[in-house]
N, C-alpha and C positions, 0 to 999 in steps of 0.2 A: 073956110077951112083953117085959115090962120088963127082965127079966134078959138076954135076947138083945141088947136095945139097949144095955144097960150093957157087955156083953162087946164088942160092935162098937165102942162109943165108946172103951173102954180100948185095944183093938187099934189104933185110929186114932191115939190119943195115943202109944202105944208106937212106931209107925211114924214118927210126926212127930219124936219124941225122937231117933231114929236119924239124923236129918238135921240139918245145921247150915247156917246162913245164912253166906254168904261173898261175896267180890267178886273178880273177875278184872280186875286192872289190865292191860289188853291193849294199851294205847297210845292208845286213843281214836281218834276220827275227825278231830279238828281238826289239819290240816296233818300228816297221818301217812301211813304206808304203806297203811293201811286206806282212808283217804279217796282216796288215789291209785288204789287198785284199783277203787273204785267209779267214779271219774271216767274212768279208762281205758275201762271197759266202756261208759259213757254216750257218750264220744267216738266209740268204734268203731261204735256203732249209728247215731249221728247223722251222722257223716261218710260212712257207707256210702251215704246218700242215700235208702235205702228205708224208713228209719224216722225221718221228720221230727218225729214226736211225742216222740222221745227227746232233747228239748232241755232244758238246765239248768232252765228255768223250769217245766217240766212234770214234774219228778221229785218223787215223794213220798219225801223222804230218810228220814223216820222209819221207814216200812215197809221201805224198802230196807236200811237199817241193821239193822233187826230180822232180816231175811232173812240178812244178812251174819253177824251174831253167832251165828245158829243153826248155820250150817255151820262157822263158826270153832270153836265149842265141840265140834262133832262131830269135826272133824279134830284138835283139840287133845286130845281124849280118845284118839284113835288114836295121836297123837304120844307121849303119855305111856306108853301101853301098849307101843308098838313100841320106844321108846328105853329105858324103865326097867322094863318088865314089871309095871306096876301098873295096875289097873283103877280108874278114877274116872269117875263119870257126873255131868254137870252138868244140874240140873233147875230148872224154873220160872225160865227165863231172863228177865231184864228189863234193858233198857238204861237206865242212869242217865246223864243229861247235865247238866253244870253250867249255871247261868244265864249265867255268863261264863267264858270259857276262859283267863283270865290267871293263875289259880292252880291250876286243876284241869282234868281232861279226862274223857271218857266212860269209864264202867266197866260191866262186866257183873255185875249182882247175880244170885245163883243160890243153889241149895242143893246140898250134896253129902252123901253118906253118911258118917256119922261114922267108921265102921270103916274104910272105904276111905281117908278123909282121914288117919286115925291111922297106917295102914300107910305111906303116902306120907311123912308127917312123920317117922316113926321112921327111915326110910331116909336122908332128907336132913339129919337132925340131925347126921349124921356126914360130911357133904359139905362140904369146905373152901371150895369156890366159893360154895355157897349160904350158908354161915355168913358169908362176907365180904360177900355181898349183903345179908344181914340186918343186919350191923353198919352198913353204909352207910345203909340205909333207916331205921334206928332212931337215927341220930346226929343230934343237934340242932346247929344252926349259926346264924350271924348271919341273922336274918330268918326262921328256921324252928325251931319247937319240936316235936320228935317226941312224939306222944301216948304211945307205948310205948317203954320202954327195951329194950335188947338182951335183958336177962334176962327182962323181962316177956314179950316175944315168944317167946323161946326156951322158956319155960315154958308157952307157949300160953295166956296170960291171955286170957280172953273168946274163946277159939277163934281168936285172931288169926293164929297161925302159918301156917294154911293159906292166908290171903290173901297173905302175903309169899312163900310157896312158889309159889303159882300165878302171881304176878307174875314171879318168877325163871324159872319154866318157860315162861311166855308170852313172855318176852324171847328165850329160846332158840328157841322155835317160830317166832316172827316172823322171826328171823334165818335159820333153816334152811329154812323152807318158805313162809311168807306172802309173803316178798319175791319169790317167783317166781310169784305170782298163783294160788296153790293153792286159794283159797277160792272156792266156787261160790255164787252168790246170784242172786236175782231183782231186777231193777230194776222198782220200782213206779211207775206214773204217776199224776199227779193227775187227768188226763183221758185216757181211752182214745181211740184213733183211731176215728172214726166210719166204719162200713162202709157204702158206698154201695149 
């Protein structure tokens, strides 16, 4: 019996090792297109007159944003597959939000399959537009010190290159699809309407 448990434990560790933690810098919710998409739906429900409970003071924004990022990642996966013919799956999604928005914005923390990540990275290491994005994002300037150099990132120090790549692809996705309200999500309320 102990041997079977050890085998199961080893297999779980092997599966976990095949995944890496990363972040999708998708633009966040603060004064962004994503916030605008949520506000637009809330407004349409409220102004309809049939849904007075959908007023701004009764919205559970945390749950609504979680619903939003789930469909965002689902459609982002489709976008990468359709545009570039690579499969990548985002798992264990969590929304990270800063305590103040003056230097940072919301990000999606997740896990990706290391093999899928490496295939995507190897393709984009030859893409001039991505390399320019990477140079810009790793450039230090007055008031900002980049944690990674261009070479560190390009050599995938600490598995960081996938984060820069997902940011680059997310920017494309936002411009090509999200701007048109393609994300489907549920508006969660703090208090549900009482049924008479």
